[in-house]
N, C-alpha and C positions, 0 to 999 in steps of 0.2 A: 055425261060432260066429264062427272069425279073419275066415271071408269078411264075414260077418253085420257085423262090427264096422269092418271098414273100409268097409265099404258106406253104415255109419252115419255115417263119422266121413268121407267126401268129399260126403257129402252137407249135414254142418256148417258146410262149409269157406267158405262163401260169406256166411256169418251170423258166422265168426270171426274173420273174417281184418281186416275194422275195427277190431277189440278189439286185434288184436295190433298192427296199427299202430299204433296210443294207445301202447298199453305201448311199442311202441320208443322213441317220441319223448318218453314223460317219464321214460325210463332213465339210466342214468349218461352225462354231457356227454365227448367230449373234452376235453383237457388246455389248455388257450387258447396254450400253446406251441408245442403239435401243429397249432394250425387257424390255415386262411386265413381271415382277416377276409371275409366278404360285401362287395360294394359298394354306396357310401354312394348311400341314393336320395335325391332329390331333395326338401329339406323335413327330412331325418331329421337328428335332433340328430347333432351333434360329442361324440366322444372328450373328456372336460377336458385340456387342457394343463397341463404342470407348468407353473410358476409357478419362474424362478429368482430368484435373490438379487443382488445387488450384483456379485458376484464374477463371476457366471455369466455376468451381464449384459456383463461388460465380455469376458469371457473369448470370448461370441457376437461383439461386436462386433468382436473381433482377429480371431477365428476365418476369418470372412467378409467383415474390412473395412466394415463397418455404421458411417456418421457420420450421427447424429441427425440430422432435418432437410435431409440436405444429398444421402446416397445407400446405397443400400442393399447396397453395393457389390455379392458374389457371393453371398452371399442365395438359398437359396434357398424357395420357399412356406411349406415344414413352417417352417426357420428364421425368417420373417418374425411365421407367423402363432405362432412362440414368445416370440420380442420384443415382438409386442405384448401378448400376451397377459398377461407378465409385466411389463410395465408399465418395459420397457429403457430407453427415453427417457428417462424421468427416474432409475428405478437406479445407471444408468451412472453420474451426476455424483454421487453418492455416493463411486463406487472412483475415478473419478477428480483428488477434491481429495483421498482418502487417499494413491493412489499418485505425484501429480504435486506435491503442497505447493502447492495451489493456494488463499488465501485470498481470499473470495469479496470482490468490491469493491475488494479491495487490491492484490494481486499474482496475476501468471499461474503462481508459480510455477515446475515446468520442464514447463507443460504443453507439451503439440506445437502449434506456431501449426496445423496445419493443423485443429485441433479447438478454435483459441479461437473462430470461431462457429460454433459446435457450441456452447458453452460458450454462449454468449448466447441462443442460438435460443429463442425461448416455445414450450414444452413447453403443448401446449391439450387433449391425450386427457384423462381422467378429472378432468374440470378444474381443471387446475394453476392454468395460466392465468401459467406463471411460468417464470424461465431455473434454467441452475443454480448460480447467486447463493442461491434461495432452496431449492431441491431438492439441492443439497448436504448443508444442514446443515450446514456448515463457519463461515455467519453469526453462528450463534449464540454465537458465539467472542466476539463486541460484546457481548451481553447479560453473557457469565460474566468478560470485560472490570473490570465493576465491585468486583468481588472484586480487584480486580488493585492499585484505585487507591492503595491504603494504603500500598504496596510504590513505589509512586511521590510521593508526596504527593498534597494536595490542588489543587494547581494544576501550573501551568502553563506555563513548564519549572522542572522539580523543584528546591529548595532545595538548596544546594549542599552542603548536610550531609548530604542522604537521597544524595551522590552520593562524596563524597571516600573516596579510593583512600585504602588502609590495608595495610602488610604485619606480620607478630611484630614485625622490627628494627623500620622508622620510620613514623614517621606522616606524608605527605608534604599540603603546603598543598594545597587545599579549589581541582582549576582546573576545570574544564570546555572542553576543547582549538576545540572546536567544538559549536556548536547542535547537538539531533541532532532528527528530528520522531517526532512521537509514534509513527506509524507503526511507526518503526524498532524502538523499542523494544518497540511488540505482539508485531510479528511473530514471536518465538520461542512465544513463551505460545499466539498464536494456533495454529501449526503443531504442537504437542502436544496438541490436541483428537482427543478420537477420531472414526473417520469418522462413527460414528451416534452423534446427539444427542437432548435432546427434544423432544417439537413447539414451534413457533416460538413467541416468548414478544417484548414490547416490547422495544426498544432501552432502556439509560439513555441519562443524559447526555453521557455519555462516546464511547458510541457515536453518536446522534447527531450529535454535533459532527464526529468521524469521516467519518460519511457525508456529510454537510454538506460539509465541508471536500474532500472526495477528486471530489464530482460539481459544487462551484458551487457550490449549494442557497444562493437567497437566500430565507429565509418570507417567502410574501408576492405577493414578486415575480417570480422565475425557476425551473424546479426543474433549468438548468443542466443537465450530459448522464446527469445519470441517469433509468439504463432503468426501466421500467415497474415492475420487481420490487421496484425500490431504493424508488419514491414511495411503493410501496405499503408497505415496510417503514418507510420514514418516517413514513407516517400513522400507520399501527396504532401505533407508536410514541410518538405525539404531541411527535413532534421539535420543531414549531413551536415549544413550548413550553420542550422539556428543551433546547434548545439554547442559550438565554440563559444557563444556570450554565456552562456547556463557555463560552462564550464573556469571559463573566466571568472563568473563572480564568485563558483562556492571553492575552487580550489585556488583562487588567490591568483592566479598567474597572470604576468605583467610581463606580455609580449617580447622576445630578445633581450629580456633581462631576466625572469624569475618562474620559476615551471612550478612556485609557490606548492599545493601539495596535491597538485595534479599526478593523478597513479601513470607508474611507467607503463604501464600498458596501454594511457592512453595517450605518449608522448610522439607517436610515430603517425598517430591519428591524428592530432595538433599540425604535426608541418603534410599533410597529405595535402596536393593539391583536391581543389575540388572543380572537376570539370565544366559544372555546371551555372560555373561562377568564374570563369573565365580562366581558371588553374589559381585563384587563391588560394591562401592556407587560411588556415585559426588568426595567424596576425592579422590578415588583414579583416577577415569576418566577426570577428569578437572586438573589434577599433571601429565600429562606422563613422564615429566621429575623428577619426584621427590616434595617435601614439598620442602619449602624456612624456613630462618631463623624462621618467625615468627606461619605461618602449625608446623615446630615442636615445637615450644614453647608451641601452645597451644595446641597441642593432648598430649604433656606433664602433662601439669597441668590441663586440661581438663579432662584424665581420668585416674587422678592417677598415671603416670606412675614414679617411680623412678629408673633413669640409674643405670643399672648395680646389680638392686637389684629387685624389682619389677616392674610387667608389671601393678599392679594400672585395672582397667576396659576395658582395651585396647583386643576389639576382635582382628581374625587374620588379615584384611587386616589392621586394625594400626600397627600392629606388623610386619607388612610385609613394608609396607609406611616406618616404621621407619628407617626399619634395609636399604633400600635400597637409603635411602635420608640421613644418615650418622645424623640422628638425634642424636645423642650422642654426636656428635662433635656439630654442630649447636645450639644444648640446651645450650653451654656453652656462646655463645655472650648472649642469651636469656635470660640467668642469673642477667649476667652484666650487660645490659640496665634493666630491668626490677628492678633490686635489690640494681642497685647503688652496684657490689661487686668493689670492687681495689684489684687485684689480688695480692697476700701474703704479703695484707698491712689489709684489708676490706672485712668483709663477708656480709656490706648492710643488707640489709632486708632481706636478701635470707633467707627462713625456714632452722634453725637447722637441719630436716629430711633429707636435701638437700646436709648436707657438705660433708659426705661424698661420692655423686657421684659427687661433682665438684671436689675431689681429687682423683678419681676411674683413674686409668691410660686406654689412648684408646689403646688395642692395634692396632685398623686401621693407628694410627696416631705413630705408636713407642715407645702406651708408654705414650705419653705427656698427662698432664688435664687440666684441664679447664684452670687453671692459664698461661699457654701460649695459649692453644686453646680460649681462647674469647673473641681474637680480641686486648684486649689492655692488655701494658705492666705494669708491678708495680714492686716493689724495694724488693725483697727476706727478709723477717726480718721472727722476728717469731708471729706467728699469739695469 
């Protein structure tokens, strides 16, 4: 019987062998740590590569001497693959800004000389098309600077009272030993920004002004030395319009009345119509709350406006500003101060052709004339 069983098993072996091999192939496999990977075949997908963070990218660059846009250093193909897969060309910017205190567009901080060209190198991979000024995230500091304006004052330079030196024992007289640039005041704040910041947003008036000053941008005329990414940031932030408010505050421009200290090279840019804003110039864009008394007086005098009778050379923008700013009322105070008019008593040196405008009833003020709207009281008598 034993012999019969063995004979039967031997005769069945050719049929069972394929099933046994299949069972072995489907059974438990050796642990991956103890297995040797099979050679990769052409066209076979590669295993996923771990993705590094900014710190990891910086460590990889330091280990192999990688300089984006210039050299792979001693990086082997595996390290190069890891660098590329992790988008380290861009991420290393974040770490450089944090480590070396770079303030994009403003200061190199302590960035080594050999990395400065790499900082400005345009990263085209992954549709970045930007250099480290944008990719480091640090330029967002200029967006946040708007929140600091209250600490600096509404205009530049700051009012003396805002920088008064005091101590517990004495109050020193208000002194500004030497003028300081706005950039020097903001640098300490910008250096405190965290390495990672929100997604890019537009600059405000102050940021646009700093950007224009830094690179010599003249709206409508020249980009100065602004690189491509600075131009993108400028355009994205509508700085052509935003810079008007910065110029007004920094240079003391009084629309229609005084250029203040605005450089001659910027005067044509001030008067250039901004098509994106309906053809408005800086006279409107720098005066969102309307014109003040000095500007209303400058508009009337400079453009030959005779209130209530003749628009002179005033274009549509000037007419709109005149109406929205109640210049027909504010010009009364301007005339009184400029020409020494004493209501009801003396015309002072007011031009004779303006007498009837002075006496014109203002419908918006219940029919009042400049005698009562000029800000001074006189005695009624015959003129």
